TORGU-499901 format. One record per residue (C-alpha): x, y, z. Coordinates in steps of 0.25 Angstrom, whole numbers, padded with zeros to 4 digits, always signed. Last residue first. Example, Ala and Ser with C-alpha at 12.3 -4.5 7.8 and 13.67 -1.06 7.14 Angstrom:
2
+0055-0004+0029
+0049-0018+0031
REM end
This chain:
492
+0166+0035+0042
+0167+0025+0030
+0169+0036+0020
+0159+0031+0010
+0159+0033-0005
+0146+0036-0013
+0133+0029-0013
+0139+0019-0023
+0126+0017-0030
+0132+0024-0042
+0122+0027-0054
+0123+0042-0051
+0138+0042-0050
+0139+0035-0063
+0129+0044-0070
+0138+0055-0067
+0133+0067-0060
+0146+0074-0061
+0153+0065-0052
+0156+0076-0042
+0141+0080-0042
+0137+0066-0039
+0147+0064-0028
+0142+0078-0022
+0128+0072-0022
+0133+0059-0016
+0137+0068-0004
+0151+0069+0002
+0150+0065+0017
+0157+0074+0027
+0168+0066+0035
+0179+0073+0029
+0188+0066+0019
+0199+0056+0019
+0201+0051+0033
+0187+0049+0036
+0185+0044+0021
+0175+0052+0013
+0160+0049+0014
+0152+0049+0002
+0137+0051+0005
+0127+0041+0001
+0118+0043-0011
+0128+0041-0022
+0119+0030-0028
+0107+0025-0019
+0103+0016-0030
+0089+0019-0035
+0078+0014-0026
+0073+0000-0029
+0058+0000-0033
+0056-0013-0029
+0064-0032-0002
+0071-0048+0007
+0079-0045+0019
+0083-0058+0026
+0080-0064+0039
+0079-0055+0051
+0074-0044+0042
+0077-0030+0048
+0066-0019+0046
+0070-0005+0049
+0060+0002+0058
+0057+0017+0059
+0052+0022+0073
+0064+0032+0075
+0077+0027+0072
+0078+0012+0069
+0069+0001+0073
+0072-0014+0069
+0062-0022+0063
+0065-0037+0066
+0061-0048+0056
+0054-0061+0060
+0053-0072+0049
+0043-0084+0046
+0032-0082+0057
+0021-0092+0054
+0007-0089+0049
-0007-0096+0048
-0015-0103+0038
-0004-0114+0035
+0009-0106+0039
+0010-0094+0031
+0022-0086+0033
+0026-0074+0042
+0036-0063+0042
+0037-0055+0055
+0042-0041+0055
+0046-0036+0069
+0047-0024+0077
+0054-0023+0091
+0049-0015+0102
+0055-0010+0116
+0048-0012+0129
+0059-0021+0136
+0050-0033+0134
+0049-0030+0119
+0037-0026+0111
+0037-0033+0098
+0032-0026+0085
+0026-0033+0074
+0026-0033+0058
+0020-0046+0052
+0023-0051+0038
+0015-0061+0031
+0017-0073+0021
+0009-0083+0014
-0004-0076+0011
+0000-0062+0014
-0001-0053+0026
+0007-0040+0031
+0004-0039+0046
+0006-0027+0055
+0011-0022+0068
+0008-0034+0077
+0013-0031+0091
+0022-0041+0099
+0024-0043+0114
+0038-0047+0119
+0043-0056+0129
+0053-0062+0120
+0058-0055+0107
+0056-0062+0094
+0069-0061+0085
+0076-0073+0091
+0064-0082+0088
+0065-0077+0073
+0080-0082+0073
+0076-0095+0079
+0066-0098+0069
+0075-0094+0058
+0086-0103+0064
+0076-0115+0064
+0072-0113+0050
+0058-0107+0046
+0049-0116+0038
+0039-0118+0050
+0036-0103+0051
+0037-0098+0065
+0025-0096+0075
+0026-0110+0081
+0041-0109+0082
+0039-0098+0093
+0042-0107+0105
+0037-0101+0118
+0044-0091+0127
+0032-0082+0129
+0038-0070+0122
+0042-0079+0110
+0028-0085+0109
+0022-0072+0110
+0031-0066+0098
+0028-0078+0089
+0013-0078+0093
+0012-0063+0089
+0018-0066+0076
+0009-0078+0073
-0003-0071+0078
-0001-0059+0069
+0002-0067+0057
-0012-0075+0059
-0013-0089+0065
-0021-0091+0057
-0021-0085+0043
-0022-0072+0035
-0013-0069+0024
-0022-0063+0013
-0023-0076+0006
-0026-0084+0018
-0038-0075+0021
-0043-0076+0007
-0042-0091+0008
-0049-0092+0021
-0060-0083+0016
-0061-0091+0003
-0061-0104+0012
-0072-0098+0021
-0080-0094+0009
-0079-0108+0003
-0082-0115+0016
-0094-0106+0018
-0100-0110+0004
-0098-0124+0007
-0105-0123+0021
-0116-0116+0015
-0117-0126+0004
-0117-0138+0013
-0128-0131+0022
-0136-0129+0010
-0134-0143+0006
-0138-0148+0020
-0150-0140+0020
-0155-0145+0006
-0153-0159+0010
-0160-0157+0023
-0171-0151+0016
-0172-0161+0006
-0172-0172+0016
-0183-0166+0023
-0191-0166+0010
-0188-0181+0009
-0193-0184+0023
-0190-0195+0033
-0177-0198+0024
-0175-0213+0022
-0182-0212+0008
-0171-0202+0004
-0160-0211+0007
-0167-0222-0001
-0169-0214-0013
-0154-0211-0013
-0147-0197-0010
-0134-0196-0017
-0133-0181-0013
-0126-0177-0026
-0136-0186-0034
-0147-0177-0029
-0142-0166-0038
-0152-0155-0034
-0143-0150-0024
-0134-0146-0036
-0119-0150-0035
-0109-0141-0028
-0095-0142-0036
-0102-0145-0049
-0112-0134-0047
-0108-0126-0059
-0093-0128-0059
-0088-0114-0055
-0078-0119-0045
-0084-0111-0034
-0098-0117-0036
-0105-0116-0023
-0098-0102-0020
-0102-0098-0034
-0093-0087-0039
-0099-0080-0051
-0102-0068-0043
-0094-0058-0051
-0083-0057-0040
-0075-0069-0046
-0069-0080-0037
-0056-0085-0044
-0046-0084-0032
-0041-0071-0038
-0056-0066-0038
-0057-0070-0023
-0044-0062-0020
-0048-0050-0027
-0062-0050-0021
-0055-0051-0007
-0045-0040-0011
-0057-0031-0015
-0060-0027-0029
-0064-0013-0030
-0074-0006-0021
-0065+0006-0018
-0058+0001-0005
-0052-0012-0010
-0050-0010-0025
-0046+0005-0022
-0035+0000-0013
-0030-0010-0024
-0031+0001-0035
-0023+0011-0027
-0012+0001-0024
-0011-0003-0039
-0011+0012-0043
+0001+0014-0033
+0009+0003-0038
+0008+0008-0052
+0012+0021-0048
+0024+0015-0040
+0028+0008-0053
+0027+0020-0061
+0035+0028-0051
+0029+0037-0042
+0032+0052-0043
+0038+0059-0030
+0038+0074-0028
+0023+0075-0027
+0023+0077-0012
+0013+0065-0010
+0019+0056-0020
+0026+0046-0011
+0016+0048+0001
+0004+0044-0009
+0013+0032-0013
+0013+0027+0001
-0002+0029+0004
-0005+0021-0009
+0004+0010-0004
-0002+0010+0010
-0016+0007+0004
-0010-0004-0005
-0003-0013+0005
-0001-0024-0005
+0014-0026-0001
+0018-0022-0015
+0009-0010-0014
+0015-0006-0001
+0029-0008-0007
+0026+0001-0018
+0020+0012-0009
+0033+0011+0000
+0041+0014-0012
+0033+0026-0015
+0034+0030-0001
+0049+0029-0001
+0050+0037-0014
+0042+0048-0008
+0050+0049+0005
+0058+0061+0000
+0068+0064+0011
+0067+0076+0020
+0057+0069+0030
+0069+0059+0032
+0068+0044+0028
+0068+0034+0039
+0053+0032+0041
+0051+0032+0026
+0062+0021+0025
+0054+0013+0035
+0042+0013+0027
+0050+0009+0015
+0056-0003+0022
+0043-0007+0028
+0036-0007+0015
+0048-0015+0008
+0046-0026+0019
+0031-0027+0015
+0035-0027+0000
+0044-0039+0001
+0045-0043-0014
+0061-0043-0014
+0061-0030-0023
+0052-0023-0014
+0061-0027-0002
+0073-0022-0009
+0065-0008-0012
+0062-0008+0003
+0077-0010+0007
+0081+0001-0003
+0071+0011+0004
+0076+0006+0018
+0090+0009+0014
+0087+0023+0010
+0078+0025+0022
+0090+0021+0031
+0096+0035+0029
+0106+0038+0040
+0112+0024+0040
+0121+0022+0052
+0110+0014+0059
+0111+0004+0048
+0097-0002+0047
+0094+0003+0033
+0108-0001+0027
+0106-0015+0032
+0092-0016+0026
+0098-0010+0013
+0109-0022+0013
+0098-0032+0015
+0089-0027+0004
+0101-0027-0006
+0104-0041-0002
+0089-0045-0006
+0089-0036-0018
+0101-0043-0025
+0099-0037-0039
+0114-0033-0040
+0111-0018-0040
+0102-0021-0028
+0114-0028-0021
+0123-0016-0024
+0112-0006-0019
+0111-0014-0006
+0126-0014-0004
+0127+0001-0006
+0116+0003+0005
+0123-0008+0014
+0136-0001+0013
+0131+0013+0017
+0123+0007+0028
+0136+0002+0034
+0139+0016+0039
+0149+0014+0050
+0159+0004+0044
+0167-0002+0056
+0160-0016+0055
+0164-0018+0041
+0156-0030+0035
+0147-0021+0027
+0159-0015+0019
+0162-0029+0014
+0148-0031+0009
+0150-0018+0001
+0163-0024-0005
+0156-0036-0010
+0144-0029-0015
+0152-0019-0023
+0160-0029-0029
+0148-0037-0034
+0141-0024-0039
+0153-0019-0047
+0145-0008-0055
+0155+0004-0052
+0145+0010-0042
+0144-0003-0035
+0159-0004-0034
+0160+0010-0029
+0149+0008-0018
+0157-0005-0014
+0170+0003-0013
+0163+0013-0004
+0157+0003+0005
+0170-0005+0006
+0177+0008+0009
+0167+0012+0020
+0167-0002+0026
+0182-0003+0026
+0184+0010+0033
+0198+0005+0038
+0210+0013+0034
+0221+0003+0039
+0217-0008+0030
+0220+0001+0018
+0216-0009+0007
+0202-0004+0008
+0206+0010+0003
+0211+0003-0010
+0197-0004-0012
+0191+0010-0010
+0199+0016-0021
+0196+0004-0030
+0181+0006-0028
+0183+0021-0031
+0190+0018-0044
+0178+0009-0048
+0168+0020-0044
+0174+0032-0051
+0162+0040-0049
+0170+0053-0045
+0164+0053-0032
+0167+0038-0030
+0182+0041-0034
+0182+0052-0023
+0177+0041-0013
+0187+0031-0018
+0199+0041-0016
+0195+0044-0002
+0195+0030+0002
+0208+0028-0006
+0215+0039+0002
+0210+0035+0015
+0212+0020+0013
+0227+0022+0010
+0235+0011+0003
+0248+0012-0003
+0252+0006-0017
+0253+0020-0024
+0256+0031-0014
+0244+0039-0008
+0238+0052-0009
+0242+0054-0024
+0230+0048-0030
+0222+0055-0019
+0223+0068-0025
+0218+0064-0038
+0206+0057-0032
+0202+0069-0023
+0204+0078-0035
+0194+0070-0043
+0184+0070-0031
+0184+0085-0029
+0172+0086-0019
+0179+0096-0011
+0180+0086+0001
+0187+0076-0009
+0197+0087-0014
+0201+0090+0001
+0203+0075+0004
+0211+0073-0009
+0220+0085-0004
+0221+0079+0009
+0226+0066+0003
+0236+0072-0006
+0242+0079+0006
+0242+0066+0014
+0250+0059+0004
+0248+0045+0009
REM end
């Protein structure tokens, strides 16, 4: 390697002269030789210039130098270059290789790029998994960005309750200097989707409080829907119960007759004057001690029958409404509490688990429940066929572990279908980790050129070059703006 040319290239890179860097590096090594340091720095400079395909080739050349190492950083950079060049499949393959490097110190960078690649390909589920990995990486200085992306994925996957938790945790991790307005707006949309209208109104109010954020058309529509729903319940409008009965065909105009719910003008309940209905013969009447007493008894029985029939109708309607709103017996709280108590007492927990679960799934759930612990129910999200319980277990040593329990309807009661741990990170903010799979609208714009470009440890100083410098060097080109490559990584 021509050390003089290499040092000249380093000096040009530190000054932000990317073209002179590439020119100097062209003579830093002989043709046919490999040098990870030279090609790594060359790839970084080409990325700054917006020459993404050329940058990908430079990183590939650097990977051929097995003595150089930095496999994770080089693969991450090559994946970002391919992603910016439009080669989604190639980008995903090389980014997955980067995640397998145990020596890579900042894997969250790979997972953020991998999540963006999966989103561009339309694979929301895999994108959510990648963003979750980025959020829980202890090396990630800004987990809120990954959590926002994770919340968007949950919304696209039709899991608004999980999206709410992701956005709320993103707020906890965002710094006071950052604008939280967009996060609050996304949280409001998630609350609406989860049918938590009062909380949605509050979140939207936070988003627009300082006047610097304007709700999108979709967010304004959601806010109006939330306001109407709350006004209907608290301001004399149609209540949830009335809406349910109306949906079931029972109008509120007074036309509903509990003795004739099918509206067949007495066909369901014949008139008491129709003696043929009772099939009373003259002989049977003569056997009575008193005809008037017979009429009284007959009228009393009919009244009792009508009362019992009406009571049965009301009880059925109440039971149906309760079932529709997610209530049952045993309740969700009882099922979760019983699960933890059974494990603490050393009893079999199978009675509290959904019968449809496979044996290995049941075994995995059992391993997640601590023995000799007490549990506190923190909240319940109910629906007709599935529910979610959030709880906290106090461990024997005095520590605490938070859980998210998924339940499914079992007859009129509930059984546990999945148990997720919620691991605590810095402070009191928790990041949810799904024990099974991650299943998550409003996708944030791709985080293009937002991660600092690190130069090679052997090639440049350890200071990061910001993506703003990258945009200036590229002359504000549209290609640099459209890139989701997040800049090159030095792999320090």
